[in-house]
C-alpha positions in Angstrom: 0.0 0.0 0.0 1.4 3.4 -1.0 0.9 6.4 1.3 1.4 10.1 0.5 4.1 11.9 2.5 4.8 15.7 2.6 8.4 16.8 3.3 9.8 20.2 3.9 13.3 20.4 2.3 15.7 23.1 1.2 14.8 24.3 -2.3 18.3 23.8 -3.6 18.4 20.2 -2.3 15.1 19.5 -4.1 16.3 21.0 -7.4 19.6 18.9 -7.2 17.6 15.8 -6.3 15.2 16.4 -9.3 18.2 16.7 -11.7 19.8 13.6 -10.2 16.6 11.6 -10.5 15.9 12.8 -14.0 19.5 11.9 -15.1 19.1 8.4 -13.6 15.6 7.8 -15.1 14.0 7.4 -11.7 11.2 9.3 -10.0 12.0 11.5 -7.1 9.5 9.5 -5.0 11.2 6.2 -5.9 14.6 7.6 -5.2 13.6 8.8 -1.7 11.8 5.4 -1.1 15.0 3.5 -2.0 17.1 5.7 0.2 14.8 5.3 3.2 14.6 1.6 2.6 18.3 1.2 2.5 19.0 3.2 5.7 16.3 1.5 7.7 16.8 -2.1 6.5 18.6 -4.2 9.0 21.5 -6.1 7.5 23.1 -8.8 9.4 26.0 -10.8 7.9 26.4 -14.4 9.1 26.2 -13.9 12.8 27.7 -10.4 12.8 25.8 -7.4 14.0 27.6 -5.1 11.6 25.6 -3.2 9.0 27.0 -1.9 5.7 26.3 1.6 4.7 24.6 2.2 1.3 27.7 3.8 0.0 29.9 0.9 0.8 27.3 -1.6 -0.5 27.2 0.4 -3.8 31.0 0.1 -4.1 31.2 -3.6 -3.5 32.0 -5.6 -6.6 33.4 -2.6 -8.5 36.9 -4.1 -8.7 37.5 -7.7 -9.7 40.8 -9.2 -8.5 42.3 -12.5 -9.3 41.8 -15.3 -6.8 45.5 -15.4 -5.9 45.7 -11.7 -5.3 47.2 -11.0 -1.9 46.4 -7.4 -0.8 48.6 -7.6 2.2 51.7 -8.4 0.1 50.8 -5.6 -2.4 50.3 -3.1 0.4 53.6 -4.1 2.0 55.4 -3.7 -1.3 53.7 -0.3 -1.8 54.9 0.9 1.7 58.4 -0.4 1.0 58.6 1.6 -2.2 57.1 4.7 -0.6 59.5 4.8 2.3 62.7 3.9 0.6 
């Protein structure tokens, strides 16, 4: 069931949100609904009580690394080069 909601927001924020929504082919109502859903949804990962922010969730899966990639070795090598 959908319910109407009235919000009071800064005019500049509304205009930027409309431009963003238009450029992403989504209604402003749907955009706000998605945001509210994402910040209020409880996310529990396998026994952990840690929730992931929407920003971090949107970034997950952006970079694909080989199975054998060892980020600790890469970071150590980076620090070695940086401080030589």
